[in-house]
Every structure is written in structure tokens, then in C-alpha cells.
C-alpha positions in Angstrom: 74.8 -63.6 -4.5 72.6 -66.2 -6.1 73.8 -67.8 -10.2 72.0 -67.1 -13.0 70.4 -69.9 -13.8 69.4 -70.1 -18.3 67.4 -73.1 -19.3 68.3 -75.0 -22.5 64.8 -76.3 -23.0 64.3 -79.5 -24.6 62.6 -79.7 -28.3 59.2 -80.7 -26.5 58.7 -78.8 -23.7 55.9 -76.6 -25.4 54.3 -79.9 -26.7 54.5 -81.4 -23.0 53.7 -78.5 -21.5 50.6 -78.2 -23.5 49.8 -81.3 -23.4 49.5 -80.8 -18.9 47.5 -77.9 -19.2 45.0 -79.7 -21.9 44.8 -82.6 -18.9 43.6 -79.8 -16.5 46.9 -79.7 -14.9 48.1 -76.3 -14.2 51.7 -75.1 -14.4 53.1 -73.3 -11.5 56.9 -73.8 -12.4 58.8 -73.3 -16.1 61.8 -74.3 -14.3 61.0 -76.0 -10.8 63.8 -75.5 -7.9 64.9 -78.0 -6.0 67.5 -76.9 -3.2 69.4 -79.9 -1.3 70.5 -78.1 1.6 73.0 -75.9 0.7 75.1 -78.2 -1.3 73.1 -78.0 -4.8 70.6 -76.5 -6.9 68.9 -78.9 -9.1 66.5 -77.9 -11.8 63.6 -79.3 -13.2 61.6 -78.4 -16.5 58.1 -78.4 -15.4 56.2 -78.0 -12.1 52.7 -78.5 -12.5 49.4 -79.3 -10.2 45.9 -80.3 -10.4 42.7 -80.2 -8.0 40.5 -83.3 -7.5 37.1 -82.4 -7.5 36.4 -84.9 -5.1 39.2 -83.9 -3.1 40.0 -81.1 -0.7 43.8 -81.4 -1.0 45.8 -81.4 -4.8 48.4 -83.4 -6.5 51.7 -82.2 -7.4 53.9 -83.7 -9.9 57.0 -82.3 -11.5 58.5 -83.4 -15.2 61.1 -83.5 -16.8 61.3 -83.4 -20.0 63.8 -85.6 -22.7 64.0 -86.3 -26.4 66.5 -88.7 -27.1 67.5 -86.7 -30.3 71.4 -86.7 -29.7 73.9 -88.6 -31.8 74.1 -91.2 -29.1 71.1 -92.0 -27.4 72.8 -94.7 -24.9 74.3 -91.3 -23.5 71.3 -89.4 -23.7 69.6 -92.7 -21.3 72.3 -92.7 -19.0 72.0 -88.6 -18.4 68.3 -89.0 -18.4 68.4 -92.5 -15.9 71.3 -90.5 -13.5 68.5 -87.2 -13.4 66.4 -89.3 -12.4 67.9 -90.8 -9.9 69.4 -87.5 -8.3 65.5 -86.1 -8.5 64.5 -89.1 -6.7 
């Protein structure tokens, strides 16, 4: 049985989503699952794609939203850098 995942959305999630849509991106995932060889699951806040008019293939991006509004900015920064390294 697969685990149920509930996301605690960042304060700016909807603002970033709206900005992407206004720039022509189509949101494909509200929570993008990345599975690593049956080891673990990771989730990125948004998945989006935009078709480039001059090309046949589209671009795809994954967006992780961070606000750094907690009590320890440096701790949140380290968490964000760690997530970036894992996602990369």
C-alpha cells in the first residue's frame, strides 16, 4: 500500500503558481513526485511545462517554493540547499 502524502504548502505557493501561469506555463503537477529507484520518494511543489512556438518539443521545469520566514533564516537556507542537492 502506498503512503499518503500531505503537503504543507509554502506561504508563496499560489503566488508563484499564478506568476508561472501568467508567463505562459501550464501547471502539470501541484505536487511533483520524484521516485528514486525504490529507495525513497521526494516531492517538489510544482511541475510545469510551456510549449515553445518555434519548436516541436516543450520545456519542462520543476519549482520548489521557499519563503525563509521562520525563526532561523540560516537553518531554512541549509534545508533549501539540502533539498536542491537532493533534487539535482
